[in-house]
C-alpha positions in Angstrom: -44.8 -80.1 161.6 -46.3 -83.4 162.8 -44.1 -84.5 165.9 -43.2 -87.9 166.9 -44.8 -89.0 170.6 -42.4 -88.0 173.0 -40.6 -85.2 171.0 -43.5 -83.0 171.2 -42.3 -82.0 174.9 -38.7 -81.8 174.6 -39.1 -79.3 171.0 -41.8 -77.0 173.2 -39.5 -75.4 175.3 -41.0 -71.5 174.8 -43.1 -70.1 177.5 -46.1 -67.3 177.7 -47.4 -65.9 180.2 -51.3 -64.6 179.6 -53.2 -62.9 182.1 -56.8 -63.2 181.9 -59.9 -62.0 183.7 -62.2 -64.2 185.9 -64.9 -64.9 182.9 -62.6 -65.1 180.0 -60.8 -67.7 182.5 -63.7 -69.5 183.1 -64.7 -69.7 179.4 -61.3 -71.1 178.3 -62.0 -73.6 181.1 -65.9 -74.5 179.8 -64.4 -74.9 176.3 -61.5 -77.0 177.5 -63.5 -79.4 179.3 -65.8 -79.7 176.4 -63.2 -80.7 174.2 -61.9 -83.2 176.7 -58.0 -82.1 176.7 -55.7 -80.1 178.1 -55.5 -76.0 178.3 -52.1 -76.1 176.5 -53.6 -78.5 174.1 -56.6 -76.4 173.3 -54.6 -73.4 173.0 -52.2 -75.0 170.2 -55.2 -76.0 168.3 -56.6 -72.8 168.2 -53.3 -71.3 166.9 -52.5 -74.0 164.4 -56.2 -73.7 163.3 -57.4 -76.8 163.9 -61.3 -77.2 164.1 -61.9 -77.6 167.6 -64.7 -79.9 168.0 -66.3 -80.9 171.7 -65.5 -84.6 172.6 -68.4 -86.8 171.7 -70.6 -88.4 174.4 -69.7 -91.9 176.1 -72.6 -93.0 174.2 -71.2 -92.0 170.6 -68.8 -94.5 170.8 -71.6 -97.4 171.7 -73.8 -96.2 169.0 -71.0 -96.3 166.6 -70.2 -100.3 167.9 -73.9 -101.3 167.3 -74.3 -99.8 163.7 -71.1 -101.7 162.7 -72.4 -104.8 164.6 -75.8 -104.5 162.7 -74.2 -104.1 159.4 -72.0 -106.9 159.9 -75.1 -109.2 160.9 -76.7 -108.2 157.8 -73.9 -108.8 155.5 -73.8 -112.3 156.9 -77.3 -112.6 156.3 -77.0 -111.7 152.7 -74.0 -113.7 152.0 -76.3 -116.9 153.1 -78.8 -115.7 151.4 -77.2 -115.2 148.2 -75.5 -118.7 148.3 -78.3 -120.6 149.5 -80.7 -118.4 146.8 -83.4 -118.3 150.1 -84.8 -114.9 149.2 -85.0 -111.7 147.3 -82.0 -109.6 148.3 -82.5 -106.2 147.2 -83.9 -104.8 150.4 -81.4 -106.5 152.5 -78.9 -104.9 150.1 -80.2 -101.3 150.3 -80.7 -101.9 154.2 -76.9 -102.6 154.4 -76.1 -99.7 152.1 -78.5 -97.3 154.5 -76.7 -98.8 157.3 -72.9 -97.9 156.0 -74.4 -94.8 155.0 -75.1 -94.1 158.5 -72.0 -95.0 159.9 -69.8 -93.0 157.6 -72.1 -89.8 158.7 -72.0 -90.6 162.4 -67.9 -91.2 162.0 -67.5 -88.0 160.1 -69.0 -86.0 162.8 -66.8 -86.6 165.4 -63.5 -86.9 162.8 -63.5 -85.0 160.2 -62.4 -81.2 160.3 
């Protein structure tokens, strides 16, 4: 039931009113702020069974960028070393593999359900 952008607002014509205590509202607002979305989106995700996660801190995208940058540098060094026969590359290959594994783990932590 994936809706096209813009279509979602037009297809949501039903409204519900929910009464909450002060504590329930505070709890809902706290969870919504950690997920960095709207209350409506949060509730729709709860209804549809989506795993709701806290939004990553501002530092996580920077960390992913740096890990990818280091991986690209390692890859360039590996290509040059192979072409010129300058050094033994098994350790460099292992470092590149560990870097890629780390990148996958970081991305999976914040994107997979």
